[in-house]
N, CA, C, O and the ligand as a Tripos MOL2 file, in Angstrom:
@<TRIPOS>MOLECULE
protein
  289   287    73     0     0
PROTEIN
NO_CHARGES

@<TRIPOS>ATOM
      1 N         -12.2400  -15.0130  -21.0070 N.3       1 MET1
      2 CA        -10.7630  -14.6520  -20.4800 C.3       1 MET1
      3 C         -10.5900  -13.2260  -20.6630 C.2       1 MET1
      4 O         -11.0840  -12.6660  -21.6410 O.2       1 MET1
      5 N          -9.9560  -12.6340  -19.8330 N.am      2 LEU2
      6 CA         -9.6660  -11.1560  -19.7100 C.3       2 LEU2
      7 C          -8.5520  -10.8620  -20.4620 C.2       2 LEU2
      8 O          -7.4750  -11.2830  -20.0390 O.2       2 LEU2
      9 N          -8.5780  -10.1860  -21.5590 N.am      3 MET3
     10 CA         -7.3500   -9.5580  -22.3010 C.3       3 MET3
     11 C          -7.0410   -8.3510  -22.1720 C.2       3 MET3
     12 O          -7.9440   -7.5170  -22.2470 O.2       3 MET3
     13 N          -5.9370   -8.0120  -21.9840 N.am      4 ILE4
     14 CA         -5.3310   -6.8630  -21.6310 C.3       4 ILE4
     15 C          -4.1950   -6.3690  -22.6600 C.2       4 ILE4
     16 O          -3.2160   -7.0160  -23.0320 O.2       4 ILE4
     17 N          -4.5660   -5.0680  -23.0260 N.am      5 ASN5
     18 CA         -3.6320   -4.4800  -24.1040 C.3       5 ASN5
     19 C          -2.2830   -4.6110  -23.4460 C.2       5 ASN5
     20 O          -2.2310   -4.5720  -22.2170 O.2       5 ASN5
     21 N          -1.1580   -4.7670  -24.1790 N.am      6 ILE6
     22 CA          0.2140   -4.7730  -23.7070 C.3       6 ILE6
     23 C           0.6420   -3.5470  -23.2340 C.2       6 ILE6
     24 O           1.3680   -3.4600  -22.2430 O.2       6 ILE6
     25 N           0.1880   -2.4370  -23.9670 N.am      7 GLN7
     26 CA          0.7360   -1.1100  -23.3970 C.3       7 GLN7
     27 C           0.0340   -0.6040  -22.0990 C.2       7 GLN7
     28 O           0.5620    0.1070  -21.2440 O.2       7 GLN7
     29 N          -1.0070   -0.9960  -22.0920 N.am      8 GLN8
     30 CA         -1.9330   -0.7460  -20.6960 C.3       8 GLN8
     31 C          -1.2800   -1.6310  -19.6520 C.2       8 GLN8
     32 O          -1.3400   -1.2310  -18.4900 O.2       8 GLN8
     33 N          -0.7160   -2.6800  -19.8820 N.am      9 PHE9
     34 CA         -0.0790   -3.6830  -18.9190 C.3       9 PHE9
     35 C           1.0830   -3.0090  -18.4920 C.2       9 PHE9
     36 O           1.3340   -2.9940  -17.2870 O.2       9 PHE9
     37 N           1.9060   -2.3900  -19.3790 N.am     10 LYS10
     38 CA          3.0790   -1.8750  -19.1100 C.3      10 LYS10
     39 C           2.9190   -0.7130  -18.2320 C.2      10 LYS10
     40 O           3.6020   -0.5790  -17.2160 O.2      10 LYS10
     41 N           2.0050    0.1540  -18.6170 N.am     11 THR11
     42 CA          1.7850    1.2840  -17.6980 C.3      11 THR11
     43 C           1.2170    0.9090  -16.3720 C.2      11 THR11
     44 O           1.5250    1.5720  -15.3810 O.2      11 THR11
     45 N           0.3370   -0.2000  -16.2780 N.am     12 LEU12
     46 CA         -0.1700   -0.5370  -15.0700 C.3      12 LEU12
     47 C           1.0290   -1.1300  -14.0580 C.2      12 LEU12
     48 O           1.0570   -0.9530  -12.8400 O.2      12 LEU12
     49 N           2.0330   -1.8930  -14.8650 N.am     13 GLN13
     50 CA          3.3380   -2.2930  -14.1550 C.3      13 GLN13
     51 C           4.0500   -0.9770  -13.5400 C.2      13 GLN13
     52 O           4.3220   -0.9260  -12.3400 O.2      13 GLN13
     53 N           4.2890   -0.0970  -14.2780 N.am     14 LYS14
     54 CA          4.8430    1.0290  -14.0080 C.3      14 LYS14
     55 C           4.2980    1.7370  -12.7700 C.2      14 LYS14
     56 O           5.0540    2.1130  -11.8730 O.2      14 LYS14
     57 N           2.8780    1.9250  -12.7310 N.am     15 LYS15
     58 CA          2.1960    2.5100  -11.8900 C.3      15 LYS15
     59 C           2.2730    1.6330  -10.4170 C.2      15 LYS15
     60 O           2.4100    2.1510   -9.3090 O.2      15 LYS15
     61 N           2.1730    0.4350  -10.6490 N.am     16 THR16
     62 CA          2.2650   -0.4800   -9.5190 C.3      16 THR16
     63 C           3.6030   -0.2600   -8.8430 C.2      16 THR16
     64 O           3.6870   -0.0850   -7.6270 O.2      16 THR16
     65 N           4.6190   -0.2710   -9.6350 N.am     17 SER17
     66 CA          6.0770   -0.4500   -9.2050 C.3      17 SER17
     67 C           6.1130    1.0700   -8.2520 C.2      17 SER17
     68 O           6.5130    1.0970   -7.0870 O.2      17 SER17
     69 N           5.6640    2.1620   -8.9320 N.am     18 ALA18
     70 CA          5.8300    3.3950   -8.2740 C.3      18 ALA18
     71 C           5.1570    3.4960   -6.9590 C.2      18 ALA18
     72 O           5.7200    3.9850   -5.9800 O.2      18 ALA18
     73 N           4.0060    3.0530   -6.9420 N.am     19 SER19
     74 CA          3.3010    3.0440   -5.7990 C.3      19 SER19
     75 C           3.7920    2.0460   -4.7120 C.2      19 SER19
     76 O           3.7600    2.2660   -3.5020 O.2      19 SER19
     77 N           4.1890    1.0680   -5.2350 N.am     20 PHE20
     78 CA          4.8540   -0.1570   -4.3330 C.3      20 PHE20
     79 C           5.9700    0.4620   -3.5630 C.2      20 PHE20
     80 O           6.0880    0.1260   -2.3840 O.2      20 PHE20
     81 N           6.8790    1.3990   -4.1210 N.am     21 HIS21
     82 CA          7.9040    1.8470   -3.3510 C.3      21 HIS21
     83 C           7.2040    2.9490   -2.5100 C.2      21 HIS21
     84 O           7.7430    3.1380   -1.4200 O.2      21 HIS21
     85 N           6.2860    3.5970   -2.7410 N.am     22 GLN22
     86 CA          5.7650    4.5800   -2.1240 C.3      22 GLN22
     87 C           5.0190    3.9560   -0.7200 C.2      22 GLN22
     88 O           5.0310    4.5460    0.3600 O.2      22 GLN22
     89 N           4.4600    2.8210   -0.9310 N.am     23 GLN23
     90 CA          3.6960    2.1910    0.0850 C.3      23 GLN23
     91 C           4.8280    1.5490    0.9830 C.2      23 GLN23
     92 O           4.6760    1.6220    2.2020 O.2      23 GLN23
     93 N           5.8540    0.9800    0.5190 N.am     24 LYS24
     94 CA          7.0160    0.4570    1.4360 C.3      24 LYS24
     95 C           7.5170    1.5560    2.3230 C.2      24 LYS24
     96 O           7.7630    1.3710    3.5150 O.2      24 LYS24
     97 N           7.6720    2.8000    1.6590 N.am     25 LYS25
     98 CA          8.2170    3.8410    2.5490 C.3      25 LYS25
     99 C           7.1060    4.1880    3.5900 C.2      25 LYS25
    100 O           7.4300    4.4840    4.7400 O.2      25 LYS25
    101 N           6.0640    4.1630    3.2780 N.am     26 LEU26
    102 CA          4.6950    4.5030    4.3130 C.3      26 LEU26
    103 C           4.8740    3.7000    5.2860 C.2      26 LEU26
    104 O           4.9220    4.1510    6.4310 O.2      26 LEU26
    105 N           5.0210    2.2270    5.0130 N.am     27 ILE27
    106 CA          5.0470    1.2950    6.1670 C.3      27 ILE27
    107 C           6.1510    1.5070    6.9800 C.2      27 ILE27
    108 O           6.0720    1.5510    8.2080 O.2      27 ILE27
    109 N           7.4400    1.6740    6.1830 N.am     28 LYS28
    110 CA          8.4850    1.9970    6.9440 C.3      28 LYS28
    111 C           8.4080    3.0110    8.0000 C.2      28 LYS28
    112 O           8.8130    2.7680    9.1370 O.2      28 LYS28
    113 N           7.9480    4.0360    7.6950 N.am     29 ASN29
    114 CA          7.6590    5.1790    8.3600 C.3      29 ASN29
    115 C           6.7190    4.8700    9.5210 C.2      29 ASN29
    116 O           7.1210    5.0860   10.6640 O.2      29 ASN29
    117 N           5.6170    4.4280    9.3340 N.am     30 ILE30
    118 CA          4.7620    3.8710   10.3920 C.3      30 ILE30
    119 C           5.3830    3.0790   11.5960 C.2      30 ILE30
    120 O           5.2030    3.3520   12.7830 O.2      30 ILE30
    121 N           6.2450    1.9170   11.0280 N.am     31 MET31
    122 CA          7.0740    1.2230   11.9170 C.3      31 MET31
    123 C           7.8970    1.6840   12.6110 C.2      31 MET31
    124 O           8.2140    1.1780   13.6870 O.2      31 MET31
    125 N           8.5190    2.9660   12.0300 N.am     32 LEU32
    126 CA          9.4740    3.6840   12.8290 C.3      32 LEU32
    127 C           8.9580    4.4440   13.9180 C.2      32 LEU32
    128 O           9.6650    5.0310   14.7370 O.2      32 LEU32
    129 N           7.3900    4.4160   13.9110 N.am     33 GLY33
    130 CA          6.8890    5.2510   14.9570 C.3      33 GLY33
    131 C           6.5440    6.5430   14.4740 C.2      33 GLY33
    132 O           6.1100    7.3670   15.2790 O.2      33 GLY33
    133 N           6.6660    6.8150   13.3550 N.am     34 LYS34
    134 CA          6.1690    8.2780   12.7690 C.3      34 LYS34
    135 C           4.7450    8.2000   12.5340 C.2      34 LYS34
    136 O           4.2400    7.1340   12.1810 O.2      34 LYS34
    137 N           4.0440    9.2690   12.7060 N.am     35 ASP35
    138 CA          2.8240    9.5310   12.2830 C.3      35 ASP35
    139 C           2.6530    9.7850   10.9190 C.2      35 ASP35
    140 O           3.1540   10.7730   10.3830 O.2      35 ASP35
    141 N           1.8580    8.8110   10.2160 N.am     36 VAL36
    142 CA          1.4670    9.0070    8.8960 C.3      36 VAL36
    143 C          -0.0550    9.1300    8.7770 C.2      36 VAL36
    144 O          -0.8210    8.3660    9.3640 O.2      36 VAL36
    145 N          -0.4470   10.1250    7.9920 N.am     37 TYR37
    146 CA         -1.8000   10.3060    7.8040 C.3      37 TYR37
    147 C          -2.3300   10.0800    6.3390 C.2      37 TYR37
    148 O          -1.6680   10.2500    5.3150 O.2      37 TYR37
    149 N          -3.6270    9.6730    6.4180 N.am     38 CYS38
    150 CA         -4.4100    9.1970    5.2460 C.3      38 CYS38
    151 C          -4.4640   10.5900    4.4200 C.2      38 CYS38
    152 O          -4.6540   11.6770    4.9660 O.2      38 CYS38
    153 N          -4.2580   10.3930    2.9260 N.am     39 GLN39
    154 CA         -4.2830   11.6180    2.2400 C.3      39 GLN39
    155 C          -5.7650   12.1960    1.8950 C.2      39 GLN39
    156 O          -5.9940   13.2510    1.3040 O.2      39 GLN39
    157 N          -6.6790   11.3070    2.3750 N.am     40 GLN40
    158 CA         -7.9750   11.6740    1.8900 C.3      40 GLN40
    159 C          -8.7560   12.1820    3.1660 C.2      40 GLN40
    160 O          -9.4980   13.1500    3.0010 O.2      40 GLN40
    161 N          -8.6610   11.6300    4.3970 N.am     41 CYS41
    162 CA         -9.4310   11.9690    5.5250 C.3      41 CYS41
    163 C          -8.4690   12.5110    6.5240 C.2      41 CYS41
    164 O          -8.9210   13.0280    7.5450 O.2      41 CYS41
    165 N          -7.1980   12.4410    6.3270 N.am     42 ASN42
    166 CA         -6.2140   12.9500    7.3760 C.3      42 ASN42
    167 C          -6.3890   11.9650    8.5710 C.2      42 ASN42
    168 O          -6.0420   12.4320    9.6560 O.2      42 ASN42
    169 N          -6.8040   10.8470    8.5730 N.am     43 GLY43
    170 CA         -6.7520   10.0600    9.8790 C.3      43 GLY43
    171 C          -5.5910    9.3150    9.7090 C.2      43 GLY43
    172 O          -5.0820    9.0340    8.6240 O.2      43 GLY43
    173 N          -5.1030    8.9370   11.0430 N.am     44 ILE44
    174 CA         -3.9320    8.4210   11.0990 C.3      44 ILE44
    175 C          -3.7940    6.9300   10.5800 C.2      44 ILE44
    176 O          -4.7100    6.1460   10.8280 O.2      44 ILE44
    177 N          -2.7000    6.5190    9.8780 N.am     45 LEU45
    178 CA         -2.7170    5.2710    9.3330 C.3      45 LEU45
    179 C          -2.1700    4.2090   10.1730 C.2      45 LEU45
    180 O          -1.1930    4.5380   10.8450 O.2      45 LEU45
    181 N          -2.6190    2.9060   10.2920 N.am     46 GLN46
    182 CA         -2.1690    2.0050   10.9310 C.3      46 GLN46
    183 C          -1.8670    0.7690   10.0770 C.2      46 GLN46
    184 O          -2.4720    0.4320    9.0590 O.2      46 GLN46
    185 N          -0.7760    0.1150   10.6900 N.am     47 VAL47
    186 CA         -0.1940   -1.0210    9.7450 C.3      47 VAL47
    187 C          -0.5790   -2.4650   10.5410 C.2      47 VAL47
    188 O          -0.2650   -2.5180   11.7300 O.2      47 VAL47
    189 N          -1.0790   -3.3440   10.0850 N.am     48 LYS48
    190 CA         -1.1460   -4.7080   10.4910 C.3      48 LYS48
    191 C          -0.3800   -5.7810    9.8010 C.2      48 LYS48
    192 O          -0.1080   -5.5810    8.6170 O.2      48 LYS48
    193 N          -0.0240   -6.7990   10.3150 N.am     49 PHE49
    194 CA          0.5860   -7.8260    9.6460 C.3      49 PHE49
    195 C          -0.1890   -9.1220    9.9450 C.2      49 PHE49
    196 O          -0.8550   -9.4340   10.9320 O.2      49 PHE49
    197 N           0.0840   -9.7710    8.8350 N.am     50 ASN50
    198 CA         -0.5290  -11.5210    8.8950 C.3      50 ASN50
    199 C           0.3330  -12.1410    9.8990 C.2      50 ASN50
    200 O           1.2440  -11.4710   10.3860 O.2      50 ASN50
    201 N           0.1400  -13.3530   10.2580 N.am     51 LYS51
    202 CA          0.7620  -14.1850   11.3550 C.3      51 LYS51
    203 C           2.3230  -14.4210   10.7760 C.2      51 LYS51
    204 O           3.3280  -14.4680   11.4850 O.2      51 LYS51
    205 N           2.2830  -14.5530    9.3800 N.am     52 GLU52
    206 CA          3.7550  -14.8820    8.9600 C.3      52 GLU52
    207 C           4.5310  -13.6020    8.5850 C.2      52 GLU52
    208 O           5.6590  -13.6510    8.0950 O.2      52 GLU52
    209 N           3.9770  -12.6360    8.8000 N.am     53 ALA53
    210 CA          4.6880  -11.2150    8.5430 C.3      53 ALA53
    211 C           4.8760  -11.1990    7.0450 C.2      53 ALA53
    212 O           5.8290  -10.5300    6.6440 O.2      53 ALA53
    213 N           4.1900  -11.7720    6.2160 N.am     54 THR54
    214 CA          4.4570  -11.8110    4.7220 C.3      54 THR54
    215 C           3.5550  -10.6850    4.0260 C.2      54 THR54
    216 O           3.7480  -10.3470    2.8580 O.2      54 THR54
    217 N           2.6810  -10.1990    4.7320 N.am     55 LEU55
    218 CA          1.4930   -9.3310    4.2760 C.3      55 LEU55
    219 C           1.2360   -8.2090    5.1370 C.2      55 LEU55
    220 O           0.8070   -8.4510    6.2650 O.2      55 LEU55
    221 N           1.4450   -6.9330    4.7570 N.am     56 ALA56
    222 CA          1.1570   -5.7300    5.5640 C.3      56 ALA56
    223 C          -0.0480   -5.1250    5.1510 C.2      56 ALA56
    224 O          -0.2220   -4.9540    3.9440 O.2      56 ALA56
    225 N          -0.9870   -4.7410    6.0370 N.am     57 HIS57
    226 CA         -2.2470   -4.2240    5.5840 C.3      57 HIS57
    227 C          -2.1970   -2.8130    6.3230 C.2      57 HIS57
    228 O          -2.2380   -2.7780    7.5530 O.2      57 HIS57
    229 N          -2.1060   -1.6000    5.5300 N.am     58 VAL58
    230 CA         -2.2170   -0.4620    5.9390 C.3      58 VAL58
    231 C          -3.6300    0.1020    5.6560 C.2      58 VAL58
    232 O          -4.2500   -0.0370    4.6020 O.2      58 VAL58
    233 N          -4.0920    0.8430    6.9080 N.am     59 CYS59
    234 CA         -5.5620    1.2190    6.6130 C.3      59 CYS59
    235 C          -5.8090    2.4580    7.5770 C.2      59 CYS59
    236 O          -5.2190    2.4800    8.6570 O.2      59 CYS59
    237 N          -6.5180    3.3130    7.2780 N.am     60 CYS60
    238 CA         -7.0910    4.4660    8.1170 C.3      60 CYS60
    239 C          -8.4260    4.0520    8.4970 C.2      60 CYS60
    240 O          -8.9960    3.1600    7.8680 O.2      60 CYS60
    241 N          -9.0290    4.7070    9.5970 N.am     61 VAL61
    242 CA        -10.2430    4.3350   10.2370 C.3      61 VAL61
    243 C         -11.3410    4.2160    9.4530 C.2      61 VAL61
    244 O         -12.1400    3.2990    9.6430 O.2      61 VAL61
    245 N         -11.5120    5.1520    8.4600 N.am     62 GLN62
    246 CA        -12.5540    5.1650    7.2860 C.3      62 GLN62
    247 C         -12.4060    4.2880    6.2410 C.2      62 GLN62
    248 O         -13.2970    4.0970    5.4130 O.2      62 GLN62
    249 N         -11.1770    3.6600    6.2220 N.am     63 ARG63
    250 CA        -10.9050    2.8480    5.1220 C.3      63 ARG63
    251 C         -10.8930    3.3170    3.5850 C.2      63 ARG63
    252 O         -11.1880    2.5840    2.6410 O.2      63 ARG63
    253 N         -10.4670    4.7900    3.4880 N.am     64 CYS64
    254 CA        -10.3810    5.0850    2.2410 C.3      64 CYS64
    255 C          -8.9390    4.9520    1.6300 C.2      64 CYS64
    256 O          -8.6470    5.0490    0.4380 O.2      64 CYS64
    257 N          -8.0360    4.6940    2.7630 N.am     65 THR65
    258 CA         -6.7710    4.1930    2.5020 C.3      65 THR65
    259 C          -6.8370    2.7080    2.9520 C.2      65 THR65
    260 O          -7.0920    2.4400    4.1260 O.2      65 THR65
    261 N          -6.6190    1.7830    2.0650 N.am     66 ASP66
    262 CA         -6.7980    0.2920    2.4440 C.3      66 ASP66
    263 C          -5.7930   -0.3750    1.5800 C.2      66 ASP66
    264 O          -6.1260   -0.8200    0.4810 O.2      66 ASP66
    265 N          -4.6480   -0.4600    2.0000 N.am     67 ILE67
    266 CA         -3.4490   -1.0660    1.2040 C.3      67 ILE67
    267 C          -2.9010   -2.3440    1.7660 C.2      67 ILE67
    268 O          -2.5570   -2.5140    2.9350 O.2      67 ILE67
    269 N          -2.8580   -3.2870    0.7190 N.am     68 LYS68
    270 CA         -2.4730   -4.6220    1.1780 C.3      68 LYS68
    271 C          -1.1180   -4.8500    0.3630 C.2      68 LYS68
    272 O          -1.0580   -4.7660   -0.8640 O.2      68 LYS68
    273 N          -0.0640   -5.1410    1.1760 N.am     69 LEU69
    274 CA          1.3360   -5.1390    0.4280 C.3      69 LEU69
    275 C           2.1120   -6.3740    0.6780 C.2      69 LEU69
    276 O           2.3200   -6.5370    1.8800 O.2      69 LEU69
    277 N           2.5920   -7.2750   -0.0710 N.am     70 GLU70
    278 CA          3.1680   -8.4630    0.1700 C.3      70 GLU70
    279 C           4.7710   -7.9760    0.4820 C.2      70 GLU70
    280 O           5.4620   -7.2170   -0.1990 O.2      70 GLU70
    281 N           5.0740   -8.5810    1.5790 N.am     71 LEU71
    282 CA          6.5090   -8.2730    2.0310 C.3      71 LEU71
    283 C           7.5890   -9.3050    1.4560 C.2      71 LEU71
    284 O           8.7370   -8.9770    1.1560 O.2      71 LEU71
    285 N           7.0510  -10.6300    1.3420 N.am     72 GLY72
    286 CA          7.5950  -11.7780    0.9660 C.3      72 GLY72
    287 C           8.9910  -11.3530    0.2590 C.2      72 GLY72
    288 O           9.7370  -12.2170   -0.2020 O.2      72 GLY72
    289 ZN         -8.7390    7.9200    5.0870 Zn       73 ZN73
@<TRIPOS>BOND
     1     1     2 1
     2     2     3 1
     3     3     4 2
     4     3     5 am
     5     5     6 1
     6     6     7 1
     7     7     8 2
     8     7     9 am
     9     9    10 1
    10    10    11 1
    11    11    12 2
    12    11    13 am
    13    13    14 1
    14    14    15 1
    15    15    16 2
    16    15    17 am
    17    17    18 1
    18    18    19 1
    19    19    20 2
    20    19    21 am
    21    21    22 1
    22    22    23 1
    23    23    24 2
    24    23    25 am
    25    25    26 1
    26    26    27 1
    27    27    28 2
    28    27    29 am
    29    29    30 1
    30    30    31 1
    31    31    32 2
    32    31    33 am
    33    33    34 1
    34    34    35 1
    35    35    36 2
    36    35    37 am
    37    37    38 1
    38    38    39 1
    39    39    40 2
    40    39    41 am
    41    41    42 1
    42    42    43 1
    43    43    44 2
    44    43    45 am
    45    45    46 1
    46    46    47 1
    47    47    48 2
    48    47    49 am
    49    49    50 1
    50    50    51 1
    51    51    52 2
    52    51    53 am
    53    53    54 1
    54    54    55 1
    55    55    56 2
    56    55    57 am
    57    57    58 1
    58    58    59 1
    59    59    60 2
    60    59    61 am
    61    61    62 1
    62    62    63 1
    63    63    64 2
    64    63    65 am
    65    65    66 1
    66    66    67 1
    67    67    68 2
    68    67    69 am
    69    69    70 1
    70    70    71 1
    71    71    72 2
    72    71    73 am
    73    73    74 1
    74    74    75 1
    75    75    76 2
    76    75    77 am
    77    77    78 1
    78    78    79 1
    79    79    80 2
    80    79    81 am
    81    81    82 1
    82    82    83 1
    83    83    84 2
    84    83    85 am
    85    85    86 1
    86    86    87 1
    87    87    88 2
    88    87    89 am
    89    89    90 1
    90    90    91 1
    91    91    92 2
    92    91    93 am
    93    93    94 1
    94    94    95 1
    95    95    96 2
    96    95    97 am
    97    97    98 1
    98    98    99 1
    99    99   100 2
   100    99   101 am
   101   101   102 1
   102   102   103 1
   103   103   104 2
   104   103   105 am
   105   105   106 1
   106   106   107 1
   107   107   108 2
   108   107   109 am
   109   109   110 1
   110   110   111 1
   111   111   112 2
   112   111   113 am
   113   113   114 1
   114   114   115 1
   115   115   116 2
   116   115   117 am
   117   117   118 1
   118   118   119 1
   119   119   120 2
   120   119   121 am
   121   121   122 1
   122   122   123 1
   123   123   124 2
   124   123   125 am
   125   125   126 1
   126   126   127 1
   127   127   128 2
   128   127   129 am
   129   129   130 1
   130   130   131 1
   131   131   132 2
   132   131   133 am
   133   133   134 1
   134   134   135 1
   135   135   136 2
   136   135   137 am
   137   137   138 1
   138   138   139 1
   139   139   140 2
   140   139   141 am
   141   141   142 1
   142   142   143 1
   143   143   144 2
   144   143   145 am
   145   145   146 1
   146   146   147 1
   147   147   148 2
   148   147   149 am
   149   149   150 1
   150   150   151 1
   151   151   152 2
   152   151   153 am
   153   153   154 1
   154   154   155 1
   155   155   156 2
   156   155   157 am
   157   157   158 1
   158   158   159 1
   159   159   160 2
   160   159   161 am
   161   161   162 1
   162   162   163 1
   163   163   164 2
   164   163   165 am
   165   165   166 1
   166   166   167 1
   167   167   168 2
   168   167   169 am
   169   169   170 1
   170   170   171 1
   171   171   172 2
   172   171   173 am
   173   173   174 1
   174   174   175 1
   175   175   176 2
   176   175   177 am
   177   177   178 1
   178   178   179 1
   179   179   180 2
   180   179   181 am
   181   181   182 1
   182   182   183 1
   183   183   184 2
   184   183   185 am
   185   185   186 1
   186   186   187 1
   187   187   188 2
   188   187   189 am
   189   189   190 1
   190   190   191 1
   191   191   192 2
   192   191   193 am
   193   193   194 1
   194   194   195 1
   195   195   196 2
   196   195   197 am
   197   197   198 1
   198   198   199 1
   199   199   200 2
   200   199   201 am
   201   201   202 1
   202   202   203 1
   203   203   204 2
   204   203   205 am
   205   205   206 1
   206   206   207 1
   207   207   208 2
   208   207   209 am
   209   209   210 1
   210   210   211 1
   211   211   212 2
   212   211   213 am
   213   213   214 1
   214   214   215 1
   215   215   216 2
   216   215   217 am
   217   217   218 1
   218   218   219 1
   219   219   220 2
   220   219   221 am
   221   221   222 1
   222   222   223 1
   223   223   224 2
   224   223   225 am
   225   225   226 1
   226   226   227 1
   227   227   228 2
   228   227   229 am
   229   229   230 1
   230   230   231 1
   231   231   232 2
   232   231   233 am
   233   233   234 1
   234   234   235 1
   235   235   236 2
   236   235   237 am
   237   237   238 1
   238   238   239 1
   239   239   240 2
   240   239   241 am
   241   241   242 1
   242   242   243 1
   243   243   244 2
   244   243   245 am
   245   245   246 1
   246   246   247 1
   247   247   248 2
   248   247   249 am
   249   249   250 1
   250   250   251 1
   251   251   252 2
   252   251   253 am
   253   253   254 1
   254   254   255 1
   255   255   256 2
   256   255   257 am
   257   257   258 1
   258   258   259 1
   259   259   260 2
   260   259   261 am
   261   261   262 1
   262   262   263 1
   263   263   264 2
   264   263   265 am
   265   265   266 1
   266   266   267 1
   267   267   268 2
   268   267   269 am
   269   269   270 1
   270   270   271 1
   271   271   272 2
   272   271   273 am
   273   273   274 1
   274   274   275 1
   275   275   276 2
   276   275   277 am
   277   277   278 1
   278   278   279 1
   279   279   280 2
   280   279   281 am
   281   281   282 1
   282   282   283 1
   283   283   284 2
   284   283   285 am
   285   285   286 1
   286   286   287 1
   287   287   288 2
@<TRIPOS>SUBSTRUCTURE
     1 MET1         2 RESIDUE 1 A MET
     2 LEU2         6 RESIDUE 1 A LEU
     3 MET3        10 RESIDUE 1 A MET
     4 ILE4        14 RESIDUE 1 A ILE
     5 ASN5        18 RESIDUE 1 A ASN
     6 ILE6        22 RESIDUE 1 A ILE
     7 GLN7        26 RESIDUE 1 A GLN
     8 GLN8        30 RESIDUE 1 A GLN
     9 PHE9        34 RESIDUE 1 A PHE
    10 LYS10       38 RESIDUE 1 A LYS
    11 THR11       42 RESIDUE 1 A THR
    12 LEU12       46 RESIDUE 1 A LEU
    13 GLN13       50 RESIDUE 1 A GLN
    14 LYS14       54 RESIDUE 1 A LYS
    15 LYS15       58 RESIDUE 1 A LYS
    16 THR16       62 RESIDUE 1 A THR
    17 SER17       66 RESIDUE 1 A SER
    18 ALA18       70 RESIDUE 1 A ALA
    19 SER19       74 RESIDUE 1 A SER
    20 PHE20       78 RESIDUE 1 A PHE
    21 HIS21       82 RESIDUE 1 A HIS
    22 GLN22       86 RESIDUE 1 A GLN
    23 GLN23       90 RESIDUE 1 A GLN
    24 LYS24       94 RESIDUE 1 A LYS
    25 LYS25       98 RESIDUE 1 A LYS
    26 LEU26      102 RESIDUE 1 A LEU
    27 ILE27      106 RESIDUE 1 A ILE
    28 LYS28      110 RESIDUE 1 A LYS
    29 ASN29      114 RESIDUE 1 A ASN
    30 ILE30      118 RESIDUE 1 A ILE
    31 MET31      122 RESIDUE 1 A MET
    32 LEU32      126 RESIDUE 1 A LEU
    33 GLY33      130 RESIDUE 1 A GLY
    34 LYS34      134 RESIDUE 1 A LYS
    35 ASP35      138 RESIDUE 1 A ASP
    36 VAL36      142 RESIDUE 1 A VAL
    37 TYR37      146 RESIDUE 1 A TYR
    38 CYS38      150 RESIDUE 1 A CYS
    39 GLN39      154 RESIDUE 1 A GLN
    40 GLN40      158 RESIDUE 1 A GLN
    41 CYS41      162 RESIDUE 1 A CYS
    42 ASN42      166 RESIDUE 1 A ASN
    43 GLY43      170 RESIDUE 1 A GLY
    44 ILE44      174 RESIDUE 1 A ILE
    45 LEU45      178 RESIDUE 1 A LEU
    46 GLN46      182 RESIDUE 1 A GLN
    47 VAL47      186 RESIDUE 1 A VAL
    48 LYS48      190 RESIDUE 1 A LYS
    49 PHE49      194 RESIDUE 1 A PHE
    50 ASN50      198 RESIDUE 1 A ASN
    51 LYS51      202 RESIDUE 1 A LYS
    52 GLU52      206 RESIDUE 1 A GLU
    53 ALA53      210 RESIDUE 1 A ALA
    54 THR54      214 RESIDUE 1 A THR
    55 LEU55      218 RESIDUE 1 A LEU
    56 ALA56      222 RESIDUE 1 A ALA
    57 HIS57      226 RESIDUE 1 A HIS
    58 VAL58      230 RESIDUE 1 A VAL
    59 CYS59      234 RESIDUE 1 A CYS
    60 CYS60      238 RESIDUE 1 A CYS
    61 VAL61      242 RESIDUE 1 A VAL
    62 GLN62      246 RESIDUE 1 A GLN
    63 ARG63      250 RESIDUE 1 A ARG
    64 CYS64      254 RESIDUE 1 A CYS
    65 THR65      258 RESIDUE 1 A THR
    66 ASP66      262 RESIDUE 1 A ASP
    67 ILE67      266 RESIDUE 1 A ILE
    68 LYS68      270 RESIDUE 1 A LYS
    69 LEU69      274 RESIDUE 1 A LEU
    70 GLU70      278 RESIDUE 1 A GLU
    71 LEU71      282 RESIDUE 1 A LEU
    72 GLY72      286 RESIDUE 1 A GLY
    73 ZN73       289 GROUP 0 **** ****
């Protein structure tokens, strides 16, 4: 079983939450028709949704950006 230090976990949660909001903003911008670019390759980012629209998948062509975000 994987044990995780509680302090590490808190840091992780904080990071996740900050990037979660950032990612939501990013998806919103893409959906608004704005051009959003990958920070690594400067390729344009695209967003796809699963059938139920509960999961958004943001990626660039080269896949250095590959974000999956639950919208539920
Ligand atoms: Zn990229």
